[in-house]
N, C-alpha and C positions, 0 to 999 in steps of 0.2 A: 255672740258676735258683738251685739250692741253694747254689752257691758265692758268690752275691751276698748271702747272709744275713749279718747282723752278730752280735756277741756278745749283743746285746739281743733277738735274734729266737729263734724256736723252729722246729725242723724235726721234724715228726711222721712217723716212719718205721715201716712195717709189717715184721713179722718173718715174712712168708709166702713169701719166696723168698730165694735166696742173694745177689741183687744189691742190693736196696733197703737193707739194713743197711750195706752198704759205702759208701753215699752219705755216711755220717757223717764219713768221712775227708776229704770235700771242703769242709767248712764249719766255721766257728768258732762257729756258732749252738748254742744249747742243744738237745740231742737228747732227744726223748721217743718211746720205742718202744712199739708195741702189737702184741699177738698172743696166742696161746693157750699159749705156753710160759712157764715160770717166770722166764725172764730178761727178759721184757718189763716195761716200766714200768707200762703199762696192760694188763691181761690179764683173761681170763675163766677162772674156776675153777669146778669142779664142774658142768660143762655137762651138761644133759640136755634131751631133746626130748619134747614132749607134743603129739601130733597135728601134728607138723611145726614147732611153735613152740619156739624156744630159751629155756631158763631157765638162768641162771647167776649166779654172784657176780662182780660187777665189782670188781676190785682195782686200786687206784691208790695213789700215794704218800700220798693223803689217808685211805685206809682201805678198807673193804670194804662193799658194799651189794648186796642182791639185785635182780636184773633179770629181768623176764619179758617177752620181746618179743611184740608183737602183729602183727609182719610175718612172713609165712610164709617158711621156707627155712633150711636149715642154714648157707648162705653168709651169712646176715644177721648172724651173730656177728661176722665180720670187719668188716662195715660199721658195726655198733654200736660196736665198739672203736675204729675210726678216729674216729668222731664223739666218743666219750668222751675220747680222747686230745687232740683239738683243744680240747675244752671244758676239760680239765684244764690245758692250756697257758694258757688264759685265766683261770685261777683260779676257775672256777665250782665251787661246792661239790659233792662227790660225791653228796650226797642229791638235789640238783637234777638232776644228770646221770642218775642211776638212774631217777628219776621220769619224766624226759622220754623216756628210752629205753623205758620200760614202757608209756607211753601213746601213743607215736608210731604212726600208721597210714599205710598206703599210700593216696595220693590219686589217682594216675593209673590209668587203666583198663588191664586185661589184663596186669598185672604180678603174677604169682602170686596172682591173684584167686580166692578160695576160695568155692565155693557148695555148700552141703549141700542136696540136692534129694531129699527123700523116700527117704533111705537111700543115695543115690549121691553121692559127693563129686567135684566137678569143680574142677580147678585150671586156670584159664585164664591161661596165661603167653604169650599169642600176640603180645605187643607187639614182641618182638624176640628174636634168638637168636644166639649164637656158641658155639664149642665149650665154653668154660668155663662159661657160664651154662646150657648144655644139660646138662652133667654135674651141676651143682648142682641143677637142677630134677629130674633123674632120681633123684638121691639122696634128695631130699625125697619124691618119689613112692614110692620103695621103703620109706622109713621109715614113712610114713603108712599104706600098705597093709598092712604087717606089723602095725602097731598095731591096725588095724581088722579084720584077718583076711580081707579081701577080695582080689580080684584087682587087679592093676595094669595099666592101659592107657596107653600113650604114643602119642598121635597127633602125629606129628612131620612138619614140612614142611622145606623147604630152608633152610639157613643160607647167606645170601648173602655176597658180597665176600670169599671165601676163595681166589680165584684158583686156581693150580695145585694147591693143597693141598686143594681141595674134596673130591675123591674119597676121599682118606685120612681126612680129618676126619669125613666122614659115616660111613665104615666104622668108624672108631674109636668113634663114638657108639653104633652098633649093638652092637659088642663090649662096650662099657661097660654098656649096658642089660642085656645077657645076664648079665654078671658081677654085676650088682646084683639079679639074679633077677626082672627085670620080666617079667610074664606075656605081654603082647602089645605088640609094637611095630608100630604102624600108620604106614607111610611113605606120605605123600601127595605125589605129583608128583616123586618122587626115588628112582631105583633104586639110588643109591649107598649107601643104608642096607643094607649087606650085611656078613656076617661069614663068614670061612672056617673058623672054629672050630666044633666040635660044640656045639650049644646046646639047651636045653629051651624057651627062649622061642619063642613063635609069632610069626613075622615075616610081616606082610601088606604088600602093595604095591598102591596104587591111583593111577591117573592123575589123578583129580579128586576134590575133596572129596565131591561127591555120590555117587561110587562107593563111598565108605567107609560110607555110610549102612546098607549091608546088615549091618554088624556090630552096629548098635545093638540089635537084638533079642537079642543074646547078653549084654547087660549084666545084672548081678544086684545085688540089695541088698547093700551093703557094698563094692562095687567103687570104686576110685579111678581117675580119669581125668585125665591131663595132656594139655594141648593147647599145643604150642609150635612156633614157627618164626620166621623173620625177618618184619618188618613187611609187606614186599611180598607175602607169601603170603596174607595176610588170613585166617588160620585162626580168627579170632574168629567167622567165619561158622559153621564146623562146631561150634565151642564152643556157640554159641547153638542150633544144630540139635540137639545132644546134650541140652541142657537142656530144650528144648521136647519132644523125643521122650519123655524119661523122665518129665517132668511129666505129659504127656498119658496115658502108659501107666499110671502109678501112680494117677492120678485115676480112670481107667477101671476099674482093679482094685478100688478102694475102692467105686465105684458098684455093682459086681457083687456085693459082699458082702451 
């Protein structure tokens, strides 16, 4: 596809792996790179995260403008830069690009959907999952829980369509969660979330979503809870159960005062 581009076209290439930048040698098109390093044509500078939302300076050949994303997740910086690079190739002013990035919101359900419920923060990312998105979600969970000072809970279901790599992939996620200092990994319907390394993280395994309800009573104000799995696992159900349990519990506590 890229080889078919002409000198009047643009190829927008990310600098996030070793292979994509090499595609530039396959085309006579104009190249516009994006990434988080100083060599990228479109890049993010001075990145910081506030409660899981990225804030950075967008730098393009047109100049520099501040951006504050309203879509949750550390991985959204790369998505924003890809969009900014495409817009830059179309000669859209950087001020317009920065404004659009700063006002864009997620419209689909269960994609890093954030709910603050009486002191409990629920991240419902149950729409889908693969190893890369799972790591990204866990990093966001770790970051937000550290900022809030509460414990981190990851309710994770099966990642589908991994074939023979499924066992290793799920084990790697458990190891990554422990490395990120996640406090509780709650595996639902999948015993492959295991790690052979010594960990401080508490690892729970449950066969069904309802079985995990016994953990709800351990939630505390300030805790952050991530719910994530492939679509077929329907973990939006337990996300709704968590929200209802905590809402009912805290309302009851208020009524007792």
